[in-house]
C-alpha positions, -999 to 999 in steps of 0.1 A, spaced: 225 615 390 228 611 352 196 612 332 190 596 297 160 593 274 144 558 269 155 559 233 191 566 243 189 539 270 177 514 245 205 522 221 233 523 247 221 498 273 253 478 275 274 510 280 250 522 307 252 489 325 290 490 324 290 526 337 266 519 366 286 488 375 319 507 374 309 540 391 280 528 413 260 559 403 224 553 393 210 565 359 175 579 356 156 569 324 131 594 311 102 593 287 88 626 273 108 645 301 93 624 329 114 601 350 101 565 347 129 543 359 162 542 377 190 519 366 210 513 398 237 489 410 227 459 430 238 456 466 251 421 472 238 404 503 257 375 519 242 341 513 229 324 544 221 289 553 183 283 558 172 296 592 208 299 604 211 336 595 245 339 613 261 312 591 273 328 559 281 308 528 314 318 512 315 329 475 336 299 465 311 274 479 296 264 445 330 260 427 339 225 415 361 203 437 398 199 428 408 166 414 424 156 447 393 164 467 370 147 442 391 115 443 390 115 481 352 121 480 347 92 457 370 70 478 397 67 452 425 81 474 
């Protein structure tokens, strides 16, 4: 695991975020030689629908409707 000082992390935060996202390898941030934080990638959990844990919501669910679907929804077929 890579280690950087808090000063370096502050100066290069965007680069560190990109590195962690690309490689998936956490980075330890230190202050005065002590590890104080770990910058690590998130683990995505599938979205579920209320109490129905087995029903997963697809990633495209929140995307806008196409013009055809929107017209049909509004009854303007």
